[in-house]
ROZAGU-261354 format. One record per residue (C-alpha): x, y, z; residue in three letters; chain. Coordinates in Angstrom, 1 decimal. Layout:
<recs>
REC       xx       yy       zz    aa   ch
REC        X        Y        Z   ALA    A
...
</recs>
This chain:
<recs>
REC       xx       yy       zz    aa   ch
REC     50.5     29.7    -37.5   MET    A
REC     50.1     29.4    -34.0   VAL    A
REC     49.9     25.7    -32.9   GLU    A
REC     46.7     24.4    -31.5   MET    A
REC     47.0     24.1    -27.8   THR    A
REC     45.3     22.3    -25.1   GLY    A
REC     44.0     18.8    -24.8   VAL    A
REC     40.9     18.3    -26.6   PRO    A
REC     37.7     17.9    -24.5   GLU    A
REC     35.3     15.3    -25.7   ASP    A
REC     36.8     15.6    -29.2   GLY    A
REC     36.3     19.4    -29.6   VAL    A
REC     39.4     21.6    -30.3   PHE    A
REC     39.3     25.3    -29.7   ARG    A
REC     41.4     28.0    -31.5   LYS    A
REC     40.3     31.5    -31.1   GLY    A
REC     36.7     31.7    -32.2   ASP    A
REC     36.8     28.5    -33.9   VAL    A
REC     35.6     25.1    -32.8   ARG    A
REC     36.4     21.8    -34.5   LEU    A
REC     34.9     18.5    -33.5   SER    A
REC     36.2     15.1    -34.1   ASP    A
REC     34.8     12.8    -31.5   ARG    A
REC     35.8      9.6    -33.3   ALA    A
REC     39.5     11.0    -33.8   GLY    A
REC     39.7      9.5    -37.0   ASN    A
REC     40.2     12.7    -39.1   LYS    A
REC     37.5     11.7    -41.7   ILE    A
REC     36.3     14.7    -43.7   LEU    A
REC     32.5     14.5    -44.2   PRO    A
REC     32.4     14.6    -48.1   ILE    A
REC     28.9     14.1    -49.2   GLY    A
REC     27.6     13.4    -45.9   ASN    A
REC     24.9     15.9    -45.0   ASP    A
REC     23.5     13.9    -41.9   ARG    A
REC     24.7     15.9    -38.9   PHE    A
REC     24.4     13.0    -36.3   ALA    A
REC     26.7     10.7    -38.6   SER    A
REC     29.2     13.7    -39.1   VAL    A
REC     29.3     14.7    -35.4   ALA    A
REC     29.8     11.0    -34.4   GLU    A
REC     32.2      9.9    -37.0   THR    A
REC     33.9     12.8    -38.7   SER    A
REC     35.6     16.2    -38.7   VAL    A
REC     33.0     18.9    -38.0   PHE    A
REC     33.6     22.7    -38.3   ILE    A
REC     31.3     24.2    -35.6   ASP    A
REC     28.5     26.0    -37.5   LYS    A
REC     25.9     25.7    -34.4   THR    A
REC     25.5     29.5    -33.9   MET    A
REC     23.1     29.2    -36.6   LEU    A
REC     20.6     27.7    -34.2   ILE    A
REC     21.1     30.9    -32.3   ALA    A
REC     20.5     32.9    -35.2   ASP    A
REC     17.3     31.1    -35.9   VAL    A
REC     15.9     31.3    -32.4   LEU    A
REC     16.9     35.0    -32.1   ASP    A
REC     14.4     35.6    -34.9   LYS    A
REC     11.4     34.7    -32.9   GLY    A
REC      8.4     33.1    -34.7   PRO    A
REC      9.6     33.8    -38.1   ALA    A
REC     10.0     31.8    -41.5   VAL    A
REC     13.6     32.3    -42.5   THR    A
REC     14.8     31.5    -46.1   LEU    A
REC     18.5     31.1    -46.5   PHE    A
REC     19.6     31.3    -50.1   CYS    A
REC     23.3     30.0    -50.8   ARG    A
REC     24.9     28.2    -53.9   PRO    A
REC     25.0     24.5    -53.9   ARG    A
REC     27.4     22.5    -51.9   ARG    A
REC     27.8     25.3    -49.2   PHE    A
REC     26.5     23.3    -46.3   GLY    A
REC     22.7     24.2    -46.3   LYS    A
REC     21.6     20.3    -46.0   SER    A
REC     24.0     19.8    -43.4   LEU    A
REC     23.0     22.9    -41.5   ASN    A
REC     19.2     22.1    -41.8   LEU    A
REC     20.1     18.5    -40.5   SER    A
REC     21.8     20.0    -37.6   MET    A
REC     18.7     22.2    -36.7   LEU    A
REC     16.6     19.1    -36.8   GLN    A
REC     18.8     17.3    -34.5   ARG    A
REC     19.1     20.1    -32.1   PHE    A
REC     15.4     21.1    -32.0   PHE    A
REC     13.5     17.7    -32.6   GLU    A
REC     11.8     15.4    -30.0   ILE    A
REC     13.3     12.1    -31.4   PRO    A
REC     10.8      9.9    -33.1   VAL    A
REC     10.5      6.4    -34.4   GLY    A
REC     13.6      4.4    -33.8   VAL    A
REC     15.2      7.3    -32.2   ASP    A
REC     12.2      7.8    -29.6   ALA    A
REC     13.8      8.3    -26.1   GLY    A
REC     17.2      9.0    -27.4   LYS    A
REC     19.0     12.2    -26.7   SER    A
REC     21.2     14.2    -29.2   TYR    A
REC     22.3     16.6    -26.6   ALA    A
REC     25.6     15.0    -26.5   GLY    A
REC     26.3     15.9    -30.1   LEU    A
REC     26.2     19.6    -29.2   PHE    A
REC     28.2     19.7    -25.8   GLU    A
REC     31.4     21.6    -26.3   GLY    A
REC     30.2     23.3    -29.3   LEU    A
REC     29.5     27.2    -29.4   ALA    A
REC     25.6     26.9    -29.1   ILE    A
REC     25.8     24.8    -25.9   TRP    A
REC     27.6     27.6    -23.9   ASP    A
REC     26.4     30.6    -25.7   ALA    A
REC     24.8     33.4    -23.6   ARG    A
REC     24.8     31.8    -20.3   ASP    A
REC     23.4     28.5    -21.9   GLU    A
REC     20.1     30.1    -22.6   ARG    A
REC     19.7     27.8    -25.7   TYR    A
REC     19.9     24.6    -24.2   ARG    A
REC     16.3     24.5    -23.2   ILE    A
REC     15.5     24.3    -26.9   HIS    A
REC     17.3     21.1    -27.3   GLN    A
REC     14.9     18.3    -27.9   GLY    A
REC     12.0     20.2    -27.2   ALA    A
REC      9.8     20.5    -30.4   TYR    A
REC      8.2     18.2    -32.9   PRO    A
REC      9.9     18.7    -36.2   VAL    A
REC      8.6     18.3    -40.0   VAL    A
REC     11.5     18.0    -42.2   ARG    A
REC     11.4     17.8    -46.0   PHE    A
REC     14.0     17.6    -48.7   THR    A
REC     12.8     18.7    -52.2   LEU    A
REC     16.3     17.9    -53.9   ASN    A
REC     15.2     14.9    -55.5   ASN    A
REC     11.9     16.3    -57.0   LEU    A
REC     13.2     17.4    -60.2   LYS    A
REC     10.2     16.1    -62.4   SER    A
REC      9.9     16.1    -66.2   ALA    A
REC      6.3     17.1    -65.9   SER    A
REC      3.7     18.4    -63.5   TYR    A
REC      2.1     15.1    -62.6   SER    A
REC      5.7     13.6    -62.0   ASP    A
REC      6.2     16.4    -59.5   PHE    A
REC      2.7     15.6    -57.8   ILE    A
REC      3.4     12.0    -57.7   SER    A
REC      7.1     12.4    -56.1   TRP    A
REC      5.7     15.1    -53.8   LEU    A
REC      3.1     12.7    -52.8   SER    A
REC      5.8      9.9    -51.9   ASP    A
REC      7.7     12.5    -50.0   ALA    A
REC      4.6     13.4    -47.8   VAL    A
REC      4.0      9.7    -47.4   ALA    A
REC      7.5      9.4    -46.1   GLU    A
REC      7.4     12.2    -43.6   GLU    A
REC      3.9     11.0    -42.3   TYR    A
REC      5.2      7.5    -42.0   GLY    A
REC      8.0      9.0    -39.8   ARG    A
REC      5.5     10.3    -37.5   HIS    A
REC      3.3      7.2    -37.7   SER    A
REC      2.8      7.2    -34.0   TYR    A
REC      0.1      9.6    -34.3   LEU    A
REC     -2.0      6.8    -35.5   MET    A
REC     -2.2      5.7    -31.9   GLU    A
REC     -2.5      9.2    -30.3   SER    A
REC     -5.5      9.6    -27.9   ASP    A
REC     -5.5     13.4    -28.8   ARG    A
REC     -6.5     12.7    -32.3   LEU    A
REC     -9.9     11.8    -33.5   ASN    A
REC    -10.9      9.4    -36.1   GLU    A
REC    -11.3     11.8    -38.7   PHE    A
REC     -7.8     13.2    -38.2   ASP    A
REC     -6.5      9.6    -38.3   LYS    A
REC     -8.3      8.7    -41.5   ASP    A
REC     -6.9     11.6    -43.2   ALA    A
REC     -3.4     11.0    -41.8   PHE    A
REC     -3.6      7.5    -43.1   GLY    A
REC     -4.6      8.4    -46.5   GLN    A
REC     -1.5     10.8    -46.7   LEU    A
REC      0.8      8.3    -45.1   ALA    A
REC     -0.2      5.7    -47.7   SER    A
REC     -0.1      8.1    -50.7   GLY    A
REC     -3.7      7.7    -51.3   ARG    A
REC     -4.6     11.3    -50.9   ALA    A
REC     -6.2     13.3    -53.6   ASP    A
REC     -4.3     16.5    -54.6   ILE    A
REC     -6.5     18.8    -52.4   GLY    A
REC     -5.4     16.8    -49.3   GLN    A
REC     -1.9     16.9    -50.7   LEU    A
REC     -2.0     20.8    -50.9   GLY    A
REC     -2.9     20.6    -47.1   ARG    A
REC     -0.6     18.0    -46.0   SER    A
REC      2.1     20.3    -44.6   LEU    A
REC     -0.5     22.4    -42.7   LEU    A
REC     -2.3     19.1    -41.5   ARG    A
REC      0.8     17.5    -40.3   LEU    A
REC      1.9     20.5    -38.2   THR    A
REC     -1.6     20.8    -36.7   VAL    A
REC     -1.6     17.0    -35.8   LEU    A
REC      1.9     17.0    -34.2   LEU    A
REC      1.0     20.3    -32.1   GLN    A
REC     -2.3     18.5    -31.0   ARG    A
REC     -0.3     15.4    -30.0   HIS    A
REC      2.7     16.9    -28.1   HIS    A
REC      1.0     20.0    -26.9   GLY    A
REC      4.0     22.1    -28.2   GLN    A
REC      4.3     24.1    -31.3   SER    A
REC      6.2     22.8    -34.4   VAL    A
REC      9.4     23.5    -36.2   VAL    A
REC      9.1     23.1    -40.0   VAL    A
REC     12.5     22.6    -42.0   LEU    A
REC     12.4     22.4    -45.8   ILE    A
REC     15.7     21.7    -47.7   ASP    A
REC     16.4     22.9    -51.3   GLU    A
REC     12.6     24.2    -51.6   TYR    A
REC     13.4     25.7    -54.9   ASP    A
REC     14.8     22.6    -56.8   ALA    A
REC     11.3     21.4    -58.2   PRO    A
REC     10.9     25.1    -59.6   VAL    A
REC     14.5     25.1    -61.3   MET    A
REC     13.7     21.8    -62.8   ALA    A
REC     10.3     22.8    -63.8   ALA    A
REC     11.2     25.6    -66.1   HIS    A
REC     13.0     23.8    -68.8   PRO    A
REC     10.1     21.1    -68.8   ASN    A
REC      7.3     23.4    -69.3   GLY    A
REC      5.3     23.1    -65.8   CYS    A
REC      6.9     26.1    -64.2   TYR    A
REC      3.7     27.8    -63.3   ASP    A
REC      1.9     24.7    -62.3   GLU    A
REC      4.8     23.6    -59.8   VAL    A
REC      4.9     27.3    -58.5   VAL    A
REC      1.3     27.5    -57.9   SER    A
REC      1.2     24.2    -56.1   PHE    A
REC      4.3     25.0    -53.9   LEU    A
REC      2.6     28.4    -53.0   LYS    A
REC     -0.5     26.4    -51.8   ARG    A
REC      1.3     24.1    -49.8   TRP    A
REC      4.0     26.2    -48.0   LEU    A
REC      1.8     29.2    -47.4   THR    A
REC     -1.2     27.1    -45.9   GLY    A
REC      1.5     25.8    -43.2   ALA    A
REC      3.7     29.0    -42.9   LEU    A
REC      1.2     31.9    -42.6   LYS    A
REC     -1.1     32.3    -39.6   SER    A
REC     -0.5     28.8    -38.4   ASN    A
REC     -0.8     28.7    -34.7   ASP    A
REC      0.6     25.4    -34.6   ALA    A
REC      4.0     26.9    -36.1   LEU    A
REC      6.9     27.7    -33.9   ALA    A
REC      9.2     28.8    -36.7   PHE    A
REC     10.4     27.7    -39.9   ALA    A
REC     13.7     27.5    -42.0   VAL    A
REC     13.8     27.0    -45.7   LEU    A
REC     16.9     26.6    -47.8   THR    A
REC     17.5     27.1    -51.5   GLY    A
REC     19.5     28.7    -54.2   VAL    A
REC     17.0     31.2    -55.5   GLN    A
REC     14.5     33.4    -53.9   ARG    A
REC     11.3     32.7    -55.7   ILE    A
REC      9.2     35.7    -54.6   SER    A
REC      8.1     37.5    -57.7   LYS    A
REC      5.9     34.3    -58.7   GLU    A
REC      4.4     35.0    -55.2   SER    A
REC      5.5     31.8    -53.6   ILE    A
REC      6.0     33.8    -50.6   PHE    A
REC      4.1     36.8    -51.4   SER    A
REC      1.3     36.3    -48.8   ASP    A
REC      3.9     35.7    -45.9   LEU    A
REC      4.4     38.6    -43.7   ASN    A
REC      6.8     36.8    -41.2   ASN    A
REC      9.2     35.8    -44.0   LEU    A
REC     12.9     36.7    -43.8   GLN    A
REC     15.3     36.2    -46.4   VAL    A
REC     19.0     35.8    -46.1   ASP    A
REC     21.1     35.9    -49.2   THR    A
REC     24.8     36.2    -49.7   PRO    A
REC     24.4     40.1    -49.5   LEU    A
REC     23.0     40.0    -45.8   ASN    A
REC     25.4     40.0    -42.8   VAL    A
REC     23.2     38.4    -40.0   VAL    A
REC     24.3     34.6    -40.8   SER    A
REC     27.2     35.4    -43.0   ASP    A
REC     29.6     32.9    -41.2   GLU    A
REC     27.2     30.0    -41.0   ARG    A
REC     27.6     28.7    -44.6   PHE    A
REC     31.0     28.3    -46.1   GLY    A
REC     34.5     28.2    -44.2   PHE    A
REC     36.2     31.3    -43.1   THR    A
REC     40.0     31.9    -43.2   GLN    A
REC     40.4     31.0    -39.6   ALA    A
REC     38.3     27.9    -40.1   GLU    A
REC     40.2     26.7    -42.8   VAL    A
REC     43.5     27.4    -40.9   GLU    A
REC     42.4     25.4    -38.0   VAL    A
REC     41.2     22.5    -40.3   LEU    A
REC     44.3     22.5    -42.3   ALA    A
REC     46.5     22.4    -39.0   GLU    A
REC     44.4     19.5    -37.6   TYR    A
REC     44.8     17.3    -40.8   VAL    A
REC     48.4     17.9    -41.1   GLY    A
REC     48.2     20.3    -44.2   SER    A
REC     48.9     23.8    -42.7   ALA    A
REC     51.6     24.5    -45.4   SER    A
REC     49.0     24.0    -48.1   SER    A
REC     46.4     26.7    -46.8   VAL    A
REC     47.9     29.3    -49.4   SER    A
REC     47.3     27.1    -52.4   GLN    A
REC     43.8     26.3    -50.9   ALA    A
REC     43.0     30.1    -50.6   ARG    A
REC     44.0     30.7    -54.3   GLU    A
REC     41.7     27.9    -55.7   TRP    A
REC     38.7     27.8    -53.4   TYR    A
REC     38.3     31.2    -51.5   ASP    A
REC     37.2     34.4    -52.7   GLY    A
REC     33.5     34.4    -51.9   TYR    A
REC     32.0     37.4    -50.0   ARG    A
REC     29.0     36.8    -47.8   PHE    A
REC     27.7     39.8    -46.0   GLY    A
REC     30.9     41.1    -44.0   ASP    A
REC     32.8     37.9    -44.1   VAL    A
REC     35.0     36.3    -46.8   ASP    A
REC     34.5     32.6    -47.2   VAL    A
REC     35.7     29.6    -49.1   TYR    A
REC     33.7     26.9    -50.8   ASN    A
REC     33.5     24.1    -48.2   PRO    A
REC     32.8     21.2    -50.6   TRP    A
REC     36.1     22.1    -52.4   SER    A
REC     38.0     22.7    -49.4   VAL    A
REC     37.1     19.3    -47.8   LEU    A
REC     37.6     17.6    -51.2   SER    A
REC     41.1     19.3    -51.5   TYR    A
REC     42.3     18.0    -48.0   PHE    A
REC     40.8     14.6    -48.6   ALA    A
REC     42.6     14.2    -51.9   ASN    A
REC     46.1     15.1    -50.6   GLY    A
REC     46.0     18.8    -51.1   CYS    A
REC     45.7     18.2    -54.9   LEU    A
REC     44.0     21.1    -56.5   PRO    A
REC     41.1     20.4    -58.8   ASP    A
REC     37.7     21.6    -60.1   VAL    A
REC     35.9     19.9    -57.3   TYR    A
REC     32.6     22.0    -56.8   TRP    A
REC     32.3     22.6    -60.5   GLY    A
REC     32.1     18.7    -61.1   ASN    A
REC     29.2     18.3    -59.1   THR    A
REC     26.5     19.6    -61.5   SER    A
REC     26.1     20.5    -65.1   SER    A
REC     26.8     24.1    -64.6   ASN    A
REC     23.7     24.8    -66.9   SER    A
REC     23.2     28.5    -66.0   VAL    A
REC     26.9     29.2    -66.9   LEU    A
REC     27.0     27.0    -69.9   GLY    A
REC     23.7     28.7    -71.2   GLY    A
REC     25.0     32.2    -71.0   LEU    A
REC     28.3     31.1    -72.7   VAL    A
REC     26.6     29.3    -75.5   ALA    A
REC     24.0     32.1    -76.2   ASP    A
REC     26.2     35.1    -75.7   ALA    A
REC     26.7     37.8    -78.5   ASP    A
REC     29.7     40.0    -78.9   ASP    A
REC     28.6     42.3    -76.2   LYS    A
REC     28.0     39.6    -73.9   MET    A
REC     31.1     37.9    -74.9   LEU    A
REC     33.2     41.0    -74.4   LYS    A
REC     32.0     41.3    -70.7   ARG    A
REC     32.8     37.5    -70.1   LEU    A
REC     36.3     38.0    -71.4   TYR    A
REC     36.7     41.0    -69.3   ALA    A
REC     35.5     38.8    -66.2   LEU    A
REC     37.9     36.0    -67.0   ALA    A
REC     41.0     38.3    -67.0   GLU    A
REC     43.2     38.5    -63.7   PRO    A
REC     41.3     40.9    -61.4   ASP    A
REC     38.4     41.3    -63.7   GLY    A
REC     35.0     42.6    -63.0   THR    A
REC     31.7     43.7    -64.5   VAL    A
REC     29.4     46.3    -63.1   ARG    A
REC     25.8     45.1    -62.8   ALA    A
REC     22.8     45.3    -60.2   PRO    A
REC     21.8     42.3    -58.3   LEU    A
REC     18.4     41.4    -57.6   ASP    A
REC     18.2     38.4    -55.5   THR    A
REC     14.3     37.9    -56.4   ARG    A
REC     15.1     36.9    -60.0   ILE    A
REC     13.8     33.7    -61.4   VAL    A
REC     14.7     31.6    -64.5   PHE    A
REC     11.8     33.1    -66.3   SER    A
REC     13.1     36.6    -66.0   ASP    A
REC     15.7     35.9    -68.4   LEU    A
REC     13.5     35.7    -71.3   GLU    A
REC     12.4     39.3    -70.8   THR    A
REC     15.3     40.7    -68.9   ALA    A
REC     18.7     39.3    -70.1   PRO    A
REC     20.6     41.3    -67.5   GLN    A
REC     19.2     39.0    -64.9   ALA    A
REC     21.8     36.6    -65.8   VAL    A
REC     24.3     38.2    -63.5   TRP    A
REC     22.0     37.8    -60.3   SER    A
REC     21.4     34.3    -61.5   MET    A
REC     25.4     33.5    -61.6   LEU    A
REC     25.8     35.4    -58.4   TYR    A
REC     23.1     33.4    -56.5   LEU    A
REC     24.6     30.2    -58.3   ALA    A
REC     28.0     31.0    -57.0   GLY    A
REC     29.7     31.7    -60.3   TYR    A
REC     30.2     35.3    -59.3   LEU    A
REC     30.8     37.0    -55.9   THR    A
REC     30.9     40.9    -55.0   THR    A
REC     32.6     42.8    -52.4   ASP    A
REC     30.0     45.4    -52.4   ASP    A
REC     27.4     44.0    -50.0   THR    A
REC     25.9     47.2    -48.8   ALA    A
REC     22.2     48.1    -49.0   LEU    A
REC     21.3     44.3    -50.1   PRO    A
REC     17.7     45.4    -50.9   GLY    A
REC     18.9     48.0    -53.6   ASP    A
REC     18.3     46.4    -56.9   VAL    A
REC     19.5     49.2    -58.9   ASP    A
REC     22.9     49.6    -57.4   ARG    A
REC     25.7     48.8    -59.6   LEU    A
REC     28.2     46.3    -57.9   ARG    A
REC     31.5     45.2    -59.2   PRO    A
REC     31.1     41.3    -59.7   LEU    A
REC     34.1     39.1    -60.1   ARG    A
REC     35.0     35.4    -60.3   ILE    A
REC     35.6     34.1    -56.7   PRO    A
REC     38.7     32.0    -57.3   ASN    A
REC     40.7     29.9    -59.7   ARG    A
REC     38.5     27.0    -59.5   GLU    A
REC     35.5     29.0    -60.9   VAL    A
REC     37.7     30.7    -63.3   ALA    A
REC     38.5     27.2    -65.0   LYS    A
REC     34.7     26.6    -65.2   LEU    A
REC     34.4     29.8    -67.1   TYR    A
REC     37.6     29.0    -69.2   ALA    A
REC     36.2     25.6    -70.0   SER    A
REC     32.6     26.7    -70.9   GLU    A
REC     34.1     29.3    -73.5   ILE    A
REC     36.7     26.6    -74.9   THR    A
REC     33.6     24.4    -75.4   GLY    A
REC     31.8     27.0    -77.4   ARG    A
REC     34.6     27.6    -79.6   PHE    A
REC     35.7     24.0    -79.9   ALA    A
REC     32.3     23.6    -81.8   GLN    A
REC     33.0     26.7    -83.8   VAL    A
REC     36.1     25.2    -85.2   VAL    A
REC     34.8     21.7    -85.5   GLY    A
REC     36.0     19.9    -82.5   GLY    A
REC     38.4     20.2    -79.8   ARG    A
REC     41.1     18.4    -81.9   ASP    A
REC     40.9     21.0    -84.5   MET    A
REC     41.3     23.7    -81.5   LEU    A
REC     44.3     22.0    -80.2   ASP    A
REC     45.8     21.9    -83.8   ASP    A
REC     45.1     25.8    -83.9   LEU    A
REC     46.8     26.3    -80.4   HIS    A
REC     49.9     24.1    -81.4   ARG    A
REC     50.4     26.1    -84.5   ALA    A
REC     50.2     29.5    -82.6   LEU    A
REC     52.7     28.8    -79.8   VAL    A
REC     55.1     27.2    -82.2   SER    A
REC     55.1     30.3    -84.5   GLY    A
REC     53.9     28.3    -87.6   ASP    A
REC     52.3     31.3    -89.4   ALA    A
REC     51.2     29.1    -92.4   ALA    A
REC     49.6     26.5    -90.4   ALA    A
REC     48.0     29.0    -87.9   PHE    A
REC     46.5     30.7    -91.0   ALA    A
REC     45.2     27.7    -92.5   GLY    A
REC     43.5     26.7    -89.2   GLU    A
REC     41.9     30.4    -88.9   LEU    A
REC     40.8     30.3    -92.6   GLU    A
REC     39.2     26.9    -92.0   SER    A
REC     37.2     28.4    -89.1   VAL    A
REC     36.0     31.3    -91.2   LEU    A
REC     35.2     29.4    -94.1   LEU    A
REC     33.2     26.6    -92.4   ASN    A
REC     32.0     27.5    -89.1   CYS    A
REC     31.6     31.4    -88.8   ALA    A
REC     28.7     33.2    -90.1   SER    A
REC     29.7     35.6    -92.8   PHE    A
REC     27.2     38.2    -91.3   HIS    A
REC     28.5     37.9    -87.9   ASP    A
REC     32.1     39.1    -89.1   LEU    A
REC     31.0     42.7    -89.8   VAL    A
REC     33.6     44.6    -87.6   SER    A
REC     37.2     44.4    -86.2   GLU    A
REC     35.5     43.9    -82.9   SER    A
REC     33.7     40.8    -84.4   SER    A
REC     37.0     39.3    -85.3   TYR    A
REC     38.6     40.2    -82.1   HIS    A
REC     35.7     38.4    -80.0   MET    A
REC     36.4     35.3    -82.3   LEU    A
REC     40.1     35.2    -81.7   MET    A
REC     39.7     35.6    -77.8   MET    A
REC     37.3     32.7    -77.6   GLY    A
REC     39.6     30.7    -79.8   LEU    A
REC     42.5     31.2    -77.5   LEU    A
REC     41.3     30.2    -74.0   PHE    A
REC     43.0     27.1    -72.5   ASN    A
REC     45.9     27.2    -74.7   VAL    A
REC     48.4     24.8    -72.8   PRO    A
REC     51.0     26.6    -70.9   GLY    A
REC     49.3     30.0    -70.9   TYR    A
REC     46.7     31.9    -68.9   GLY    A
REC     43.7     33.4    -70.4   VAL    A
REC     43.9     35.8    -73.1   PRO    A
REC     44.3     39.5    -72.2   ILE    A
REC     42.5     42.2    -74.3   SER    A
REC     43.3     45.7    -74.9   ASN    A
REC     45.9     46.3    -72.0   ARG    A
REC     48.2     49.2    -72.0   GLU    A
REC     51.9     48.0    -72.6   ALA    A
REC     55.0     49.8    -74.0   GLY    A
REC     53.5     52.8    -75.9   ARG    A
REC     50.0     51.7    -76.6   GLY    A
REC     47.5     49.0    -76.1   ARG    A
REC     47.8     45.5    -77.5   PHE    A
REC     44.9     43.9    -79.0   ASP    A
REC     45.4     40.2    -77.6   VAL    A
REC     48.3     38.7    -75.6   GLN    A
REC     48.9     35.2    -74.1   LEU    A
REC     51.2     35.2    -71.1   THR    A
REC     53.0     32.1    -70.4   PRO    A
REC     52.8     30.4    -66.9   THR    A
REC     56.6     29.8    -67.4   ASP    A
REC     58.2     32.6    -69.0   PRO    A
REC     61.6     30.8    -68.8   VAL    A
REC     60.2     27.9    -71.0   ARG    A
REC     57.4     29.5    -73.3   ASP    A
REC     57.3     32.7    -75.2   PRO    A
REC     55.0     35.7    -74.7   LEU    A
REC     52.5     35.7    -77.7   VAL    A
REC     51.1     39.0    -78.9   THR    A
REC     48.4     39.5    -81.5   LEU    A
REC     47.5     42.6    -83.4   GLU    A
REC     44.2     42.3    -85.3   LEU    A
REC     43.1     44.4    -88.3   LYS    A
REC     40.4     44.3    -90.7   ARG    A
REC     41.1     45.1    -94.4   ALA    A
REC     38.6     46.7    -96.7   GLU    A
REC     39.3     44.3    -99.7   GLN    A
REC     41.1     40.9    -99.8   GLU    A
REC     43.8     42.3   -101.9   ALA    A
REC     45.0     44.3    -99.0   ASP    A
REC     45.1     41.6    -96.5   LEU    A
REC     48.9     40.9    -96.7   GLU    A
REC     49.8     44.6    -96.4   LEU    A
REC     47.5     45.2    -93.5   VAL    A
REC     48.8     42.1    -91.7   ALA    A
REC     52.5     43.4    -92.2   ARG    A
REC     51.4     46.5    -90.7   GLN    A
REC     49.7     45.0    -87.7   ALA    A
REC     53.0     43.1    -87.1   LEU    A
REC     55.1     46.2    -87.3   ALA    A
REC     52.8     48.0    -84.9   GLN    A
REC     53.6     45.5    -82.1   ILE    A
REC     57.4     46.0    -82.7   ASP    A
REC     56.9     49.8    -82.9   GLU    A
REC     55.1     50.2    -79.9   ARG    A
REC     57.0     47.5    -77.6   PHE    A
REC     53.7     45.7    -76.9   TYR    A
REC     55.8     42.6    -75.9   ASP    A
REC     58.4     44.3    -73.5   SER    A
REC     57.3     42.3    -70.7   SER    A
REC     58.5     38.9    -72.4   ALA    A
REC     60.6     36.6    -70.3   GLY    A
REC     63.7     34.8    -71.2   THR    A
REC     61.8     32.5    -73.5   ALA    A
REC     61.2     35.7    -75.8   GLY    A
REC     58.0     36.4    -77.8   SER    A
REC     56.0     35.6    -80.6   ILE    A
REC     54.4     38.4    -82.7   ARG    A
REC     51.4     37.9    -85.0   TYR    A
REC     50.0     40.4    -87.3   GLY    A
REC     46.6     39.3    -88.5   ILE    A
REC     44.2     41.0    -91.1   ALA    A
REC     40.6     39.8    -91.9   PHE    A
REC     38.4     40.5    -94.9   ALA    A
REC     35.2     38.6    -94.9   GLY    A
REC     36.1     34.9    -94.6   LYS    A
REC     39.7     35.6    -95.9   SER    A
REC     42.7     36.0    -93.5   VAL    A
REC     46.3     36.8    -93.9   ALA    A
REC     48.9     36.1    -91.0   VAL    A
REC     52.4     37.3    -90.4   THR    A
REC     54.8     36.1    -87.7   CYS    A
REC     58.0     37.2    -86.1   GLU    A
REC     59.9     35.3    -83.3   ILE    A
REC     61.7     37.8    -81.3   ALA    A
</recs>
C-alpha cells in the first residue's frame, strides 16, 4: 500500500480519487451518527459529496435512492440538507460552506456547484420512526412529525409575504391541530409557503420513506398507509411550481401500489443502477485509505472477507456500518450489521421454507454458492403472498443477497446469479437455519448434543439424538423421500463448532457424496462425511446403513481429509426410525 502523502489541508486527506476528512484530528469513527455537520466537524468522514453533483445534474427531478439499511442513506441526506439549505432557526445566518471546503464537490467542474450551497429553503422529513401498529397511530405520529418540521420554519408566521389565511393554516399544522385533510396537503403547503417567503424554489428531502409501509404490512393497515402517503407525497412532488427537486431514500421501491404512479419526473436508483453506484457503501480504495489513516492497514484483507462483496452498479462496495464498527472495535470481526435489526425478511424465509426452498438456501450458504432468479425492484411485502419467488428480490433490496450481473436493471425477467455478499451475512443465514432446526430438535441444547455426538464418532449417541428428532419433532408425512431426510440432515448440521457449513452433493473421489463437513482446522479436527439412504422397511435399516458406509470407502469420498483423519457415517431412514453406522479412518 502506498503511504498517504502530503500535509493535510484543513483536515482533508487525499489519496488518488479518495478524500477523507477529519477536521478535529481525533480519528473518531461516526458509528450511529447520521448528522452530517456533527460528523464533518468531529469525526472521520469518507467523502461522498459528489452525490450532490449527481442530484443537481438530474435537474428538476424527484430521485429515489433504494439501498439496504445502514448504508449511509441518512448521513447522505443530512449532507444534502447542509449543502443546499438556507440555515433557519438557531442556525439562521450561519454558513455551512466550510464543511465542504476541500471535499470533492467544492472544486468539481470548475467550482460550478458552489452557487447552490446555502441557496434553497429545504423541507426535511425522516419517517423511520413512524412504524405504527395501526393507521390511527400512523396519522398521529405523522402529525407530530409535520408539526416539528413546521416548527423548524416557524419564522414564516412573521413573514410579510404570507396572508392571514396562510398563517392560520400554518399554525394549525405547527400545533398538531390540523384535520386529516390538511395533514394530507401539509407537504405541498409547506413548499408553497417557503417559496413565497424566500422567493426561491424548495428542496424536499425525505429519509426512509418506506419505513411506515414496511411496518404497516404485518399490522393490517398497509392499504391505508400507502393510500395516505400517495396523497401526501404526490401532492408536493408532482407539478408543483414551488419545487426545485426532491430526494427520497428507502429500502423498497413501492411503485406497484402507485405511491409514485403519477410522478412523471421520478428517477429510481437501486443497487442495479450505475449513476450513483459509488455514493453508498465504501469502495476498496476508500477502505484502504481509512484503514491506513486509523493505523490498521494490515487488517484490510480480513475486513474484505467479512464486509465486502456487494455489487452496486459497476462498483464493488463494503458495508459501511460494519467497516466502521470493525475498525472501532480493534479490528475484531463480528456480525455488526446483522445485529442492528431483527432480520425478519431472512428469518421469515427460513422459517417457512419447504424442501425446495431449503435446497436453494443450502446451495446459497455453501462456499461460492449461488441461486439464479429474476430481480424485480418494484416488489413489496404483499407480493410474497401471491408470488413466493419475489422473496429473492426482497432479500436483494434488503442487503442479504447481491449479484454481479447488474446489466439491464429494468429487465424483470432476466435470471441473475444471486449470492451471499460476505462472511458476515453468511453467518446470518447459518444462524437463522440453526434457529429453525434448534426448534425442530427441541432446543439449542439438544442440537448441541447432536453435534457433539457427531464429531466424536459416537454412533450410538448420534443415532439416539436423530431418532429423538424423528419421533418427537418431525412430521411423519414430511419424510416421504430420501430428499426429505437429506434436507433435514443438512439443516441439523449448520453451525457445528469447528466446521464450516455442510456441503451437499459435491464431486469427490469417484462420485458425489451426500453431506460433508469440512473442519476449519484439518490438523485438529477430522473431516466428517455422511451417506444417507432410505430403506423400504425398518427390518432393512442396519443393512442399508452398512451399505451406505461402505460406499464412502469404496468411492473415496473423504480423500481430501487432513492429518486429523475422517469420520464416516452411513445412515439409513425408514419412517421415524433410523440406523447409524460409523467408522473412524
